[in-house]
C-alpha positions in Angstrom: 46.9 73.5 -6.7 46.9 76.1 -3.9 48.2 75.3 -0.4 44.6 75.5 0.9 43.1 73.3 -1.8 45.5 70.5 -0.9 43.4 70.1 2.3 39.8 70.2 0.8 38.1 67.2 -1.0 34.9 67.2 -3.1 32.7 66.4 -0.1 34.0 69.2 2.0 33.9 71.7 -1.0 30.2 71.0 -1.4 29.4 71.7 2.2 31.5 74.9 2.2 28.7 76.7 0.5 26.2 76.2 3.3 28.2 76.2 6.6 30.0 79.3 8.0 31.9 77.3 10.6 33.3 75.0 8.0 34.5 78.0 6.0 36.1 79.3 9.2 37.8 76.0 9.8 39.3 75.9 6.3 40.5 79.5 6.7 42.1 78.6 10.1 39.8 81.0 11.9 37.9 80.6 15.2 34.9 78.2 14.7 32.2 76.2 16.6 32.1 72.5 16.0 29.0 72.0 18.2 27.1 74.6 16.2 28.0 73.3 12.8 25.9 70.5 11.0 28.5 70.2 8.3 31.5 69.7 10.7 29.6 67.1 12.7 28.6 65.2 9.5 32.1 65.2 8.2 33.6 63.8 11.4 30.9 61.1 11.7 31.5 60.0 8.1 35.3 60.0 8.6 35.1 58.1 11.9 32.7 55.5 10.4 35.2 55.0 7.6 38.0 54.6 10.2 35.9 52.0 11.9 35.4 50.1 8.7 39.1 50.2 8.0 39.9 48.9 11.4 37.4 46.1 11.2 38.4 44.6 7.8 42.1 45.3 7.7 43.4 41.9 8.6 40.8 40.1 6.4 41.0 42.3 3.4 44.0 44.7 3.5 43.5 45.7 -0.2 39.9 47.0 0.6 41.2 48.6 3.8 43.8 50.6 1.8 41.2 51.5 -0.8 39.0 53.0 2.0 42.0 54.7 3.5 42.9 56.4 0.2 39.3 57.5 -0.1 39.4 59.0 3.4 42.8 60.6 2.9 43.0 61.9 -0.7 46.4 63.4 0.1 48.1 60.1 0.9 51.2 59.5 -1.2 52.5 56.3 -2.8 53.9 53.4 -0.8 52.3 54.4 2.6 51.8 51.6 5.1 49.7 51.7 8.3 48.5 49.5 11.0 45.0 49.7 12.6 43.3 51.0 14.6 43.3 54.6 13.2 41.1 57.5 14.0 41.0 60.6 11.8 38.5 63.4 12.1 38.9 65.0 8.7 40.8 62.9 6.1 40.9 65.8 3.6 42.8 67.8 6.2 45.7 65.3 6.2 48.5 65.0 3.7 51.0 62.1 4.0 54.2 61.8 2.0 55.4 58.8 0.1 56.7 55.7 1.9 55.6 56.8 5.4 54.8 54.1 7.9 52.1 54.7 10.6 51.9 52.2 13.4 48.8 51.3 15.4 46.5 53.7 17.4 47.3 56.7 15.2 44.9 59.6 15.9 44.4 63.0 14.3 41.9 65.2 16.1 40.3 68.4 14.8 40.2 70.3 11.6 43.7 72.0 11.5 45.7 71.1 8.3 48.2 68.2 9.1 51.1 67.6 6.7 53.3 64.6 7.2 56.4 64.3 5.0 57.8 61.4 3.0 59.7 58.5 4.6 58.5 59.2 8.1 58.1 56.6 10.9 55.1 57.2 13.2 55.3 55.0 16.3 52.2 53.4 18.0 49.8 55.4 20.0 50.7 58.8 18.5 48.2 61.6 18.6 48.2 64.9 16.6 45.8 67.4 18.1 44.9 70.5 16.2 42.2 72.4 18.0 42.9 75.1 20.7 39.7 75.7 22.7 39.0 79.3 23.9 40.6 80.2 27.2 37.9 82.8 27.9 35.2 81.1 29.9 32.2 82.5 28.1 33.7 81.8 24.6 34.6 78.2 25.7 31.0 77.6 26.9 29.9 78.8 23.5 32.1 76.2 21.8 34.7 78.4 20.1 37.9 76.6 19.0 40.8 77.5 16.8 42.2 74.9 14.4 46.0 75.2 14.1 48.2 73.4 11.5 50.7 70.7 12.3 53.7 70.1 10.0 56.0 67.2 10.2 59.0 67.2 7.8 60.5 64.4 5.7 62.2 61.4 7.3 61.1 62.2 10.8 60.9 59.3 13.4 58.3 59.9 16.0 58.5 57.3 18.9 55.6 55.6 20.5 53.0 57.4 22.6 54.0 60.9 21.4 51.5 63.8 21.7 51.8 66.7 19.1 49.9 69.8 20.1 48.3 72.5 17.8 50.5 74.7 15.7 53.7 72.6 15.9 56.3 72.1 13.2 58.9 69.3 13.3 61.9 69.7 10.9 63.3 67.2 8.5 65.3 64.2 9.8 64.5 64.8 13.4 63.7 62.1 16.0 61.0 62.6 18.8 61.5 60.3 21.8 58.8 58.0 23.0 56.3 59.5 25.4 57.1 63.1 24.4 54.6 66.0 24.4 55.6 68.3 21.7 54.3 71.8 22.4 56.7 73.9 20.4 58.6 73.7 17.1 61.4 71.2 16.8 64.2 72.1 14.3 65.6 69.8 11.6 68.2 67.2 12.3 67.9 66.9 16.1 66.9 64.3 18.8 64.2 65.8 21.0 62.3 64.3 23.9 60.5 65.0 27.1 57.4 66.7 28.5 57.5 69.3 27.3 59.7 68.1 24.4 63.1 69.7 24.3 66.1 69.4 22.0 68.7 67.0 23.4 71.4 67.0 20.8 71.9 67.2 17.0 71.9 64.0 15.0 75.3 63.1 13.7 75.3 62.3 10.0 77.0 59.1 8.8 
């Protein structure tokens, strides 16, 4: 399996043949969501699945998890989450084994998002992958650039953290509650703030 194919499911693959903006999104190139029937269809379907998951979770957790795994084919073993969730493109999200995701988790846009194993994601966390064009005319035309977000293994992300496009967070790091992560965070550190900055290394043992 190639790195790119990890973030494409059968539904998306079928639409790739007919939609240039979807192909651009998958390639990480400038694309126009508002001009793309395929992108709008995929997000509507994903958001509808999220709504179904949120609605039935506490009455039928097994069915909610089945729907979640259909939405996110790249979800590993032993994952746990709490609703509500909001994910624009489930095929663009990979989650490692045993990761826990607390309530109000949101992933916006079509950039590839990889979350490692054994992570703790606090409540009200948002991962935003699109960068809209700065140029006024291009922004009016709807151009945006999907950027990947990568979170390593055993990362603890506190509540109400915002992660912006293109960010990588290294293994074993901790992101303090309320942080806005606008640049890469190395492995093994405590980082917090707006913008998020490294405060200190995490002592082992």
